[in-house]
Backbone as CSV, one residue per row, in Angstrom:
resi,resn,N_x,N_y,N_z,CA_x,CA_y,CA_z,C_x,C_y,C_z
1,UNK,-35.264,-2.311,-8.868,-34.032,-2.618,-9.595,-32.873,-2.560,-8.604
2,UNK,-32.020,-3.561,-8.601,-30.917,-3.661,-7.659,-29.739,-2.780,-8.045
3,UNK,-28.780,-2.735,-7.116,-27.594,-1.899,-7.331,-26.785,-2.370,-8.531
4,UNK,-26.632,-3.692,-8.694,-25.828,-4.226,-9.803,-26.473,-3.897,-11.145
5,UNK,-27.797,-4.010,-11.220,-28.480,-3.697,-12.470,-28.379,-2.206,-12.787
6,UNK,-28.512,-1.372,-11.753,-28.380,0.071,-11.960,-26.964,0.433,-12.378
7,UNK,-25.964,-0.214,-11.780,-24.573,0.076,-12.122,-24.254,-0.382,-13.540
8,UNK,-24.834,-1.522,-13.967,-24.550,-1.988,-15.320,-25.219,-1.093,-16.352
9,UNK,-26.419,-0.599,-16.065,-27.057,0.327,-17.005,-26.351,1.682,-16.980
10,UNK,-25.803,2.056,-15.821,-25.076,3.324,-15.733,-23.744,3.244,-16.457
11,UNK,-23.177,2.027,-16.577,-21.892,1.877,-17.248,-21.984,2.261,-18.715
12,UNK,-23.182,2.188,-19.279,-23.361,2.564,-20.675,-23.226,4.066,-20.877
13,UNK,-23.339,4.840,-19.829,-23.329,6.296,-19.929,-22.096,6.912,-19.283
14,UNK,-20.937,6.322,-19.471,-19.715,6.882,-18.905,-19.402,8.200,-19.591
15,UNK,-18.991,9.165,-18.799,-18.664,10.491,-19.329,-17.206,10.562,-19.747
16,UNK,-16.942,11.307,-20.795,-15.572,11.593,-21.206,-15.184,12.910,-20.541
17,UNK,-14.353,12.829,-19.525,-14.006,14.031,-18.747,-12.691,14.671,-19.189
18,UNK,-12.150,14.258,-20.337,-10.875,14.831,-20.761,-10.979,16.308,-21.094
19,UNK,-12.093,16.753,-21.649,-12.271,18.171,-21.969,-13.334,18.822,-21.087
20,UNK,-13.768,18.116,-20.076,-14.773,18.607,-19.127,-14.074,19.420,-18.043
21,UNK,-14.808,20.311,-17.379,-14.193,21.123,-16.322,-13.642,20.240,-15.198
22,UNK,-14.311,19.121,-14.918,-13.853,18.242,-13.834,-12.516,17.585,-14.197
23,UNK,-12.355,17.192,-15.450,-11.103,16.585,-15.882,-9.950,17.568,-15.856
24,UNK,-10.186,18.761,-16.359,-9.137,19.786,-16.380,-8.766,20.203,-14.961
25,UNK,-9.780,20.403,-14.122,-9.519,20.790,-12.733,-8.802,19.673,-11.975
26,UNK,-9.113,18.424,-12.303,-8.441,17.300,-11.655,-6.957,17.264,-12.005
27,UNK,-6.631,17.530,-13.264,-5.227,17.565,-13.670,-4.496,18.705,-12.958
28,UNK,-5.139,19.862,-12.847,-4.528,21.005,-12.161,-4.283,20.681,-10.695
29,UNK,-5.255,20.055,-10.044,-5.112,19.691,-8.626,-3.987,18.675,-8.448
30,UNK,-3.885,17.693,-9.358,-2.837,16.684,-9.246,-1.456,17.292,-9.450
31,UNK,-1.316,18.206,-10.416,-0.033,18.871,-10.634,0.342,19.696,-9.405
32,UNK,-0.630,20.400,-8.830,-0.364,21.193,-7.618,0.059,20.287,-6.462
33,UNK,-0.563,19.113,-6.344,-0.199,18.179,-5.275,1.221,17.647,-5.486
34,UNK,1.583,17.348,-6.726,2.941,16.881,-7.001,3.972,17.972,-6.706
35,UNK,3.655,19.203,-7.044,4.573,20.307,-6.735,4.716,20.468,-5.228
36,UNK,3.601,20.370,-4.494,3.662,20.461,-3.032,4.480,19.317,-2.450
37,UNK,4.371,18.121,-3.037,5.148,16.974,-2.553,6.640,17.159,-2.831
38,UNK,6.968,17.819,-3.937,8.385,18.053,-4.251,9.028,19.016,-3.261
39,UNK,8.232,19.938,-2.723,8.761,20.910,-1.765,8.459,20.491,-0.334
40,UNK,8.553,19.200,-0.080,8.251,18.646,1.239,9.126,19.259,2.332
41,UNK,10.407,19.386,2.057,11.353,19.892,3.061,11.101,21.364,3.382
42,UNK,10.896,22.180,2.358,10.726,23.623,2.604,9.374,23.933,3.221
43,UNK,8.350,23.165,2.860,7.006,23.420,3.400,6.776,22.729,4.734
44,UNK,7.696,21.835,5.118,7.559,21.035,6.338,6.204,20.318,6.384
45,UNK,5.898,19.677,5.254,4.629,18.987,5.082,4.925,17.619,4.475
46,UNK,4.366,16.589,5.035,4.602,15.249,4.496,3.963,15.119,3.115
47,UNK,4.563,14.257,2.288,4.077,14.065,0.920,2.671,13.501,0.880
48,UNK,2.306,12.740,1.880,1.000,12.087,1.860,-0.151,13.079,2.001
49,UNK,0.068,14.174,2.699,-1.031,15.112,2.934,-1.537,15.784,1.665
50,UNK,-0.672,16.367,0.820,-1.218,16.947,-0.406,-1.780,15.890,-1.359
51,UNK,-1.210,14.694,-1.349,-1.717,13.644,-2.230,-3.105,13.170,-1.793
52,UNK,-3.306,13.010,-0.491,-4.628,12.610,-0.005,-5.666,13.697,-0.256
53,UNK,-5.268,14.952,-0.066,-6.179,16.054,-0.346,-6.529,16.098,-1.828
54,UNK,-5.533,15.898,-2.686,-5.780,15.903,-4.131,-6.705,14.755,-4.521
55,UNK,-6.482,13.582,-3.967,-7.335,12.430,-4.286,-8.781,12.698,-3.869
56,UNK,-8.972,13.264,-2.683,-10.323,13.578,-2.225,-10.988,14.618,-3.124
57,UNK,-10.255,15.646,-3.490,-10.818,16.677,-4.370,-11.157,16.118,-5.751
58,UNK,-10.288,15.280,-6.288,-10.548,14.704,-7.611,-11.802,13.826,-7.582
59,UNK,-11.936,13.002,-6.534,-13.150,12.199,-6.433,-14.376,13.087,-6.270
60,UNK,-14.251,14.178,-5.539,-15.359,15.106,-5.387,-15.757,15.694,-6.744
61,UNK,-14.768,16.094,-7.547,-15.047,16.645,-8.875,-15.731,15.619,-9.767
62,UNK,-15.262,14.373,-9.716,-15.844,13.330,-10.563,-17.295,13.056,-10.180
63,UNK,-17.548,12.901,-8.893,-18.920,12.651,-8.439,-19.811,13.837,-8.764
64,UNK,-19.302,15.061,-8.609,-20.090,16.250,-8.933,-20.410,16.311,-10.425
65,UNK,-19.449,15.983,-11.278,-19.682,15.995,-12.725,-20.719,14.946,-13.123
66,UNK,-20.623,13.750,-12.539,-21.606,12.718,-12.849,-22.975,13.078,-12.286
67,UNK,-22.996,13.710,-11.120,-24.266,14.099,-10.517,-24.959,15.166,-11.370
68,UNK,-24.196,16.067,-11.966,-24.783,17.081,-12.846,-25.431,16.445,-14.075
69,UNK,-24.917,15.306,-14.512,-25.473,14.586,-15.657,-26.570,13.601,-15.229
70,UNK,-26.835,13.511,-13.925,-27.849,12.597,-13.416,-27.395,11.147,-13.410
71,UNK,-26.095,10.918,-13.358,-25.549,9.568,-13.443,-24.499,9.359,-12.349
72,UNK,-24.836,9.691,-11.132,-23.856,9.607,-10.053,-23.652,8.195,-9.521
73,UNK,-24.507,7.271,-9.860,-24.384,5.901,-9.358,-23.095,5.240,-9.838
74,UNK,-22.700,5.486,-11.080,-21.472,4.912,-11.608,-20.253,5.451,-10.869
75,UNK,-20.226,6.753,-10.598,-19.094,7.344,-9.882,-19.015,6.821,-8.447
76,UNK,-20.158,6.686,-7.808,-20.171,6.161,-6.441,-19.688,4.715,-6.419
77,UNK,-20.098,3.910,-7.401,-19.636,2.529,-7.496,-18.136,2.441,-7.725
78,UNK,-17.611,3.310,-8.596,-16.165,3.320,-8.842,-15.409,3.749,-7.594
79,UNK,-15.944,4.732,-6.871,-15.303,5.188,-5.634,-15.264,4.060,-4.606
80,UNK,-16.356,3.356,-4.451,-16.394,2.246,-3.489,-15.410,1.150,-3.875
81,UNK,-15.317,0.857,-5.162,-14.384,-0.162,-5.623,-12.938,0.251,-5.347
82,UNK,-12.598,1.497,-5.640,-11.237,1.978,-5.379,-10.939,2.034,-3.894
83,UNK,-11.911,2.450,-3.091,-11.718,2.494,-1.646,-11.468,1.098,-1.094
84,UNK,-12.197,0.111,-1.599,-11.982,-1.261,-1.154,-10.584,-1.734,-1.528
85,UNK,-10.113,-1.392,-2.718,-8.766,-1.785,-3.131,-7.710,-1.150,-2.234
86,UNK,-7.883,0.129,-1.906,-6.932,0.796,-1.020,-6.938,0.180,0.370
87,UNK,-8.103,-0.171,0.873,-8.191,-0.779,2.204,-7.493,-2.137,2.212
88,UNK,-7.700,-2.933,1.161,-7.037,-4.235,1.081,-5.526,-4.070,1.044
89,UNK,-5.043,-3.108,0.285,-3.606,-2.856,0.210,-3.066,-2.390,1.560
90,UNK,-3.795,-1.506,2.237,-3.373,-1.020,3.548,-3.281,-2.158,4.555
91,UNK,-4.262,-3.040,4.569,-4.229,-4.163,5.504,-3.068,-5.098,5.197
92,UNK,-2.800,-5.344,3.910,-1.667,-6.189,3.539,-0.359,-5.566,4.026
93,UNK,-0.195,-4.276,3.813,1.038,-3.600,4.234,1.172,-3.613,5.751
94,UNK,0.070,-3.409,6.474,0.133,-3.427,7.935,0.568,-4.798,8.455
95,UNK,0.006,-5.858,7.880,0.373,-7.209,8.309,1.831,-7.492,7.972
96,UNK,2.263,-7.096,6.774,3.657,-7.322,6.371,4.620,-6.584,7.287
97,UNK,4.328,-5.329,7.599,5.214,-4.548,8.466,5.234,-5.116,9.879
98,UNK,4.105,-5.588,10.362,4.065,-6.198,11.687,4.923,-7.459,11.715
99,UNK,4.822,-8.265,10.672,5.616,-9.491,10.578,7.105,-9.159,10.520
100,UNK,7.482,-8.169,9.708,8.887,-7.779,9.617,9.407,-7.199,10.926
101,UNK,8.601,-6.415,11.612,9.017,-5.860,12.906,9.210,-6.968,13.937
102,UNK,8.339,-7.972,13.917,8.500,-9.093,14.845,9.780,-9.854,14.546
103,UNK,10.078,-10.047,13.258,11.319,-10.733,12.888,12.540,-9.906,13.291
104,UNK,12.445,-8.585,13.160,13.547,-7.709,13.570,13.728,-7.754,15.085
105,UNK,12.627,-7.769,15.831,12.720,-7.842,17.289,13.343,-9.160,17.756
106,UNK,13.098,-10.216,17.014,13.679,-11.516,17.373,15.087,-11.669,16.809
107,UNK,15.569,-10.648,16.152,16.920,-10.592,15.578,17.171,-11.715,14.576
108,UNK,16.174,-12.050,13.827,16.303,-13.092,12.811,17.222,-12.632,11.689
109,UNK,17.132,-11.358,11.313,17.974,-10.863,10.229,19.446,-10.823,10.629
110,UNK,19.730,-10.509,11.894,21.112,-10.542,12.366,21.661,-11.968,12.342
111,UNK,20.825,-12.906,12.771,21.248,-14.305,12.762,21.443,-14.802,11.335
112,UNK,20.569,-14.373,10.419,20.709,-14.760,9.022,21.999,-14.193,8.430
113,UNK,22.315,-12.953,8.772,23.555,-12.339,8.285,24.774,-13.100,8.823
114,UNK,24.759,-13.430,10.114,25.876,-14.173,10.709,26.025,-15.547,10.072
115,UNK,24.929,-16.219,9.838,24.967,-17.541,9.243,25.518,-17.468,7.823
116,UNK,25.064,-16.446,7.041,25.542,-16.307,5.666,27.034,-15.976,5.623
117,UNK,27.470,-15.105,6.528,28.897,-14.764,6.575,29.705,-15.988,6.991
118,UNK,29.215,-16.746,7.943,29.918,-17.947,8.397,30.025,-19.004,7.312
119,UNK,29.027,-19.104,6.448,29.053,-20.077,5.353,29.786,-19.546,4.131
120,UNK,30.184,-18.267,4.181,30.894,-17.610,3.072,30.105,-17.688,1.767
121,UNK,28.808,-17.434,1.877,27.937,-17.441,0.705,27.967,-16.059,0.082
122,UNK,28.167,-15.997,-1.219,28.254,-14.722,-1.922,26.876,-14.309,-2.425
123,UNK,26.740,-13.040,-2.760,25.462,-12.475,-3.166,24.823,-13.182,-4.352
124,UNK,25.547,-13.510,-5.432,24.884,-14.209,-6.545,24.273,-15.539,-6.143
125,UNK,24.909,-16.233,-5.228,24.350,-17.503,-4.769,23.055,-17.272,-4.008
126,UNK,22.985,-16.192,-3.262,21.766,-15.875,-2.513,20.645,-15.512,-3.472
127,UNK,20.977,-14.734,-4.498,19.954,-14.322,-5.459,19.417,-15.525,-6.219
128,UNK,20.289,-16.443,-6.599,19.860,-17.610,-7.357,19.059,-18.583,-6.499
129,UNK,19.389,-18.696,-5.223,18.695,-19.632,-4.362,17.791,-18.859,-3.404
130,UNK,16.622,-18.484,-3.887,15.688,-17.687,-3.090,15.079,-18.482,-1.949
131,UNK,15.222,-19.781,-1.988,14.654,-20.609,-0.933,15.505,-20.613,0.324
132,UNK,16.677,-20.035,0.263,17.612,-20.063,1.383,17.017,-19.413,2.628
133,UNK,16.391,-18.282,2.452,15.822,-17.578,3.607,14.719,-18.403,4.261
134,UNK,13.892,-19.058,3.453,12.829,-19.884,4.011,13.373,-21.076,4.770
135,UNK,14.391,-21.721,4.219,15.015,-22.864,4.892,15.657,-22.418,6.193
136,UNK,16.365,-21.269,6.152,17.000,-20.769,7.365,15.966,-20.457,8.434
137,UNK,14.864,-19.827,8.027,13.830,-19.465,8.989,13.250,-20.709,9.647
138,UNK,13.010,-21.759,8.877,12.464,-22.991,9.433,13.463,-23.644,10.387
139,UNK,14.761,-23.664,10.017,15.784,-24.246,10.886,15.889,-23.459,12.183
140,UNK,15.868,-22.136,12.076,15.980,-21.300,13.277,14.769,-21.499,14.180
141,UNK,13.619,-21.617,13.584,12.402,-21.805,14.365,12.442,-23.137,15.104
142,UNK,13.021,-24.172,14.515,13.120,-25.470,15.169,14.136,-25.455,16.306
143,UNK,15.235,-24.688,16.120,16.301,-24.671,17.122,16.010,-23.770,18.309
144,UNK,15.230,-22.707,18.102,15.006,-21.737,19.156,13.537,-21.705,19.545
145,UNK,13.309,-21.540,20.813,11.967,-21.306,21.310,11.892,-19.819,21.604
146,UNK,11.378,-19.042,20.675,11.392,-17.578,20.801,10.225,-17.118,21.657
147,UNK,10.548,-16.359,22.690,9.532,-15.787,23.566,9.759,-14.297,23.670
148,UNK,8.688,-13.573,23.908,8.804,-12.120,24.037,8.943,-11.742,25.503
149,UNK,9.980,-10.966,25.785,10.225,-10.472,27.126,10.333,-8.954,27.025
150,UNK,9.468,-8.233,27.674,9.436,-6.774,27.635,9.394,-6.238,26.194
151,UNK,8.614,-6.890,25.326,8.457,-6.425,23.960,9.609,-6.771,23.045
152,UNK,10.654,-7.394,23.543,11.798,-7.781,22.717,11.806,-9.292,22.561
153,UNK,12.050,-9.736,21.364,12.118,-11.180,21.128,13.432,-11.734,21.638
154,UNK,13.378,-12.810,22.361,14.592,-13.425,22.894,14.613,-14.877,22.447
155,UNK,15.668,-15.265,21.792,15.814,-16.650,21.392,16.388,-17.454,22.567
156,UNK,15.697,-18.460,23.009,16.146,-19.273,24.139,16.368,-20.686,23.618
157,UNK,17.590,-21.194,23.789,17.881,-22.554,23.337,17.143,-23.565,24.210
158,UNK,16.725,-24.608,23.527,16.045,-25.673,24.269,17.026,-26.521,25.014
């Protein structure tokens, strides 16, 4: 029997963990993580650390509860699905931040600000015409041959 068939038969036996020790302990761990995140400054601890620890502990509790019932395949499948979603989100954010950093290094945002101020365009007009940034980016790309020199983007006129 394959993994998909086992997971579909396991889906029929989902546990209700609202009154189970794993559910109650998971809520306690999450509340403790939120309290630790609120005291980030006094504890000198980043918010991500207690949240990641809480997430790992909660998944551990869930897998342990399902394993005690002999139905750990469903929990493992859910964990893999959530892990894949987090990885996809992380990769999207990394690519977006890299793209924004490259645009900042090439000073595209400064040029966009100067162009908008020079055209005397007000904020409502910018909000209504969302295509403005795309048009500006295409025009700037055509006018400048941007090359990287010592890690900094330099716009060189043709």
